[in-house]
N, C-alpha and C positions, 0 to 999 in steps of 0.2 A: 504493498499499500502506501506512495504518494504522503509524502507527513508534510503537510506546511510549515516552513521554518520559524515564522517568525515569533510566535510560541515558546518556540523550544530555544531560538538565542536570545531573547529574553529572561527566561531562567538560567539559560544556566553560564550563562553572561555575570548576572543576582550574586551566584553564590558558588560558583566552582571552585574557587581558590578552599574552600571550605574540607575540600574531600580527603579525605585518608586515602594510600592506597596500598595494599601490599602484594607482593607480591608469592604470599604461602596461601595455596592449592588448601579449599575445602568446598567437601561434595554438597550443596544446597537442599537444603534439608526435602524443596518440592520435587528433586526427583528418588519419589520412593520407591514401592512397589512395582511391580510388573501389575499394569492395568485394562488384562486383558478377560478378565471376567466381569467388570462398569464398560466396555469399552466393544460398543457392539458394530462396528465400523472395522477394527478390528479383524479381528476372526472373521465378514464376509471379504477382508482387503488379502488374509493372509489364503487364502482359498483360492488366490489367482498368483502367488509366488512359488516357483518354480522351487525345488529343496526346502531346509530350514528356513524359520525368519527367526527364530532365540537366538539372540547374541551370542556373539562367547566372552569370556572373560573380559582381555584385551576393544571386542566393540564396548560391550558394559561401560570401560575406563573412560573409550574416548567421548558417550554419550554424555557420562555423569558431566566433565572437563567443560564438551560443549557449552553447555546449560551456565560456569562459571566463564565466561570465553567473551573477549569482546571486540571488534574487531581494531586491530589498534592502530595500524596507519589512518582509518576514518577517525577514531580517537584523539591524533596527536593533533589530525589539523585542524580538528572542532578545536579542543584546546591554544589552540593556534589563532583561529578566530576569537575564540569566543569568551580566553580569560589574559594571554599572555599580549592579544593583538597585534600579534606581529602577521600579520594577514586580515587583507582582509578579501568581503564578499568581489567589489567589485574584481581585485587582482586573480580569485577565484574563477567567477566569471567569464574572465576575459581567458585564461588557461582553459577553460574548458570547451570557449570557442572555439578561440585561435591557436592556442597551444603555451603550454610555458614557452616555448622559447620567445615568443614575443614580448616576456616581460622581462622587464629586468632586478634582477637581482635580488629575483623572486626568493622566500624562506625557505631552508631545507624543510619543514614539515610540509610543506607544498611541493614542492620538488619530488621530494619521497614517496608524495602522492599519488601523481602523476606521470610515477616512474614506475609507480606499481602499476593501473593501466591499461598504460597504452604498450607495455611491454605485453604482447600477445605471448599466450602459452602454446609450445610445440605441438599441442594436438588438438587448434581448434582446427577445423574443414571450413574453407569456406563457400563450398560447394554443400552441405551438411546447412548449413547455418540458412543459405537461400534454399532447398527442399525442406529443412525445420520449417520456415517462417512460413510458407505457398499453404506447406499443408495449415500451419494455423487458421491463418488467413482465408482459405477457404470455408472453413467450417461459420465464417459473414456473424449471419443475429444466434443462432444455435449455439460457437463458442465464447458471444457476449455474455449468453442465457449460464449459462455452466461455469465463464468468469463469473458473473453476478453471486451466483450462489454455492457452486459445489466448493470455491473457489475461494475465495469473501468470508460469504458466511457461513462454512461449514469447518473454519479456520476461532470463532465461538464459544467450538464447543469445549475448546482448553482453557481456565485460566491464566496460560503461561501469557498469554498475551494481551487475554482484555482488560487488565490493571492499571497497564500502559493505557492502552486504546483509551480509554475514559480520563486518563489524568490530561492527555492527550490537549481533552476535548477535541478530535479536527472530525470526531465519526458521530457526536452525539446529534439528533433534534436537526435542524436546517445546514448544521456543517456538512452531514454527510451527502447527500447528494453530491456538493461539489469536487468533496473528495472522492467519490466514487469516478466521476468525469476525469478526475485526475489522473484514475491509474486504468481508463479506459484509454486513455488518449495515451501514457506511457507503457502498455500491453500492444494498442494500432501500429508505435511509433516503430516499437522492435520488430512486428512481425513485415513489415512492408517492406516492399526488393530491396536490399543494402541498407537494410534500417539500419545491423550493424557495426556500419560502415563510420573509421572514428569521425568522422563530417555531419551523420546523422545526427537528428536526432533519434534513433535507437537508443543509439550508444551515449547520446550524452547526458540524456537525462535515468539512464538506470547509471550510470557517474553521480547522477545529481544526488540521486535519490538515498545513495553510498552516504552519504557529504548528512542529509537533511536524517537517515540514520543514528550516524554517529551525533550530531547534537538531541538525538533523541536521551538517548544512551546518556549521554554525557549531560540531562537536562533535568531528566529523574533521580540523577542520584545522588545530584546535590538541589533537590526540592526539598525546605524544609519544611514547610506543609503535611510533602509523602515518607519524609521520611525511610525509603529506599532499604527493606534488610536484605544483603546481597549474600546476608549466609541461607536466608530465608528464599528467597528467588531466583538469586541467580545475578545476573547481569540482565539490566531491563532489554536491551537488545543485545541477545548473545547469539552462537551458532548452532546452537538446538534451534531455535524458534530458525531463525532465519531458513535452514534448512528445510525444516515442518513446512513454511510456507510457501521456497523455493517448490515443493514438493506437489501443494496444491494449483499451484501452477501450470504445474508440468505433467506427474506420476498421475496425480487425479484427472486434471484438465481432459488428457485424455480418457481415462476411463467414462469420463461425462460426456462428453461425444458422442465416444461409443456409442454411448448407452441411447443416447437421442437418432441414432440412425446413420451419423457421420460417417465413414467408409476411411478409416483410417490404415495403412501397410504398417505388418509389421515395423519394415524398412523406413517407411513417414512417420511413426510413431518412433526408433531410435535418431532419426536426426532430429526428429523432437526437440527430446531429451539432449543431443547435444546443444540448442541452440539454447536451452534455458540454463545449461551446464556451463555456458560463456556467461551468457546474461548473471546468472551465483558470482561467477567468478571476475567483472564487474564489480559486484554489491559487496563484495568483502567478503565472501563464504571462502572459506577453509576445499582445498583442492582434494580432502579427505571426507565433504561431505555432496562435491560435484560429480552425480552417476549420469553412467551417456546409456546405458539402458533402458529401457522399461522395468526388466526383473528386478534388474539392483535400486530402481529407482521405488518399485514397489515395497521391497521387501527394507530399504530404509526407513518406509512412511509407518512402514510394520512396526518398525524399532521405538520410532517418537513416538506414534499410538501410547506401544506399552510404558512408554515411559512419563507419558505427557500428566499436568496435571489434571484431578477432574472441570468439573465444568463449574462456573462463574454462577451461582445461580442467584446473586444478587446483580454485576455490570453484564452480564452476559441479554440478557433482554433486554437490558437498556443499547444495547450496540443494533441485536441483531432489530429490533421494530424501529430501530429508526433508518438503516435497511431496506427495510423491508419497505419505509414508506415511503422511498426511492421509487419503488417499483413501480408506485402508482402516481410520479409523475413527470414518465416521461411527457416530454412534447410532441405536437403533433398539429399537420397545419389543417386536419380536419376529425370532422370524429373525435376529437382530444376523451372527451368524459367514458365514450364506451370503448375508446380500446386501451383508454388508462385501466378501467377495470378487468379487462380480459387481460393484458399484461400480468396486472398485481396476481390472476389467480393464477396464472400462469406459470409464475415464477414460486408462487406457495407450488402446484405442482411439483415442477423440480426440488423443489430442496426436498418435499415431501422425500424424494425420490434416495437423496442421500443423508436426509435424517432420519431418517425411518418416522411413527409417530412420538417415541417414547423422544431421539433429540427433538421434534419441532419444540414437544413441550419444557423442553430444558430450556430454549433458547427464547420461552412462551411468544409463539408461532403457533397463529391458526390450525390444524390440522387437517391441510384440503386434502384432496382428492386426489390420490396418481395420475391424472385424466390424461396429461397431459403426454407423460414420456411414449406411450404407448401410440401414440398420435403421428407423432417426430419421429418413430423408431420408421415406422410404414412413410411417412411423409418424404424423411431425409432419407431411407436406404436405400427410395428409388430413384432420389434424384441425383443422391451422390454413385450410386452404384449405376447408370446411366455414366453418368460422367468418368468413370472410370475406364465406360468402353470407345467414348468420342473424345480424341482429344481437342475439340471446335466448342461442345459444351462443356469444357474440364474449365476452356477458359472462359467461357462465359458467363460463371457459375462463380467461380476467383472474379471477375469484376462486378456483378455482383453484389458478390457480401464484402469485395473493398468498401464497393460505390455507402452498402448499408448502415457500415456502418460509422464511415465518412459521416453521410447523413446523420446517423443516431446523434454524432459529437458534433456538429454543425448546430444543431438544436436546442443540447441540452450542455455545453461546454460552456460556464461563464464569459462570458465577457472578459475582455481582459479592458483595463480603462487604460 
């Protein structure tokens, strides 16, 4: 999720000097016993994994440490901007848009940050990035629906992130709509042709999100009113939760669009995972958590579900209702009220597919009957199936999908002043 930086910058700058740091690792108390019996999603997902999903002792130690691990390079730049005042946001934006070489004598944290993101890992394959992006773009409206439900709403089932999101206030009430539009814009730019090239918006927005997450991490650690307990919760923005979020946008996304009838081949699935592996790298997620195939992604998601804390019955419904409200507020040029009602019920129906009855109750959402997934499975199955047989139809389908997302953004993205 893209998070506006203004509030985070103000909070972090006002109190960051009070933070005490320690190099000693202590397993955060939130990293408790496995949640297999309490998490029905784990059981469903584990049946789709080849091999044993249970983590080894070494993997379990990595998972525990990830809860207490932040993005150090991003954190150093955040502190340089907000606390030390050795870097300005103007300098960051110039380096992002034009390159670090255009700055005279940039500070070390800024140089280090851009050296990290501009150094391409040897495993990045431009052809696979292009194929993965094309597969995502072709999903069009269905991809958007899965993004809004399985990728965003489903993240609220664990208290791992709800406390942070409530504290920032950016996804509550009327703020939710603009933030969702920001996320859709970022996703769209990443999956456009060549979107992950250095000078394209997909690449630049992903790098920008990395700094915003570092701002939020620093802000919450130093918010005197919040009094964040690292021993209890780990880092506010940590590797464990970021790996889980990346999985919602890749592994869960692929399962969701297929469940709604979109044909994604095994090879295309691997390319989509490759695309999100690179996006995750740019966002500061350690390579250990960046998987390149669907089975590894599903296994990792199972392990994250095993050790993710249970639902936050106080904050999750607040976030869920705010997001649900946006589903009935999309803008249309005609028959807006009718189309909004249909949108609202359709999205609830899709969410029911992901969450089940129990999960919908946890989130405080209406238990809409799952009427839409069978319709989508049939309709998308026919259209996307035929597109696989006809290159001309496939190109037309992709153009239509691209147009739908661009039109939705034009109607719903906040107007820039």
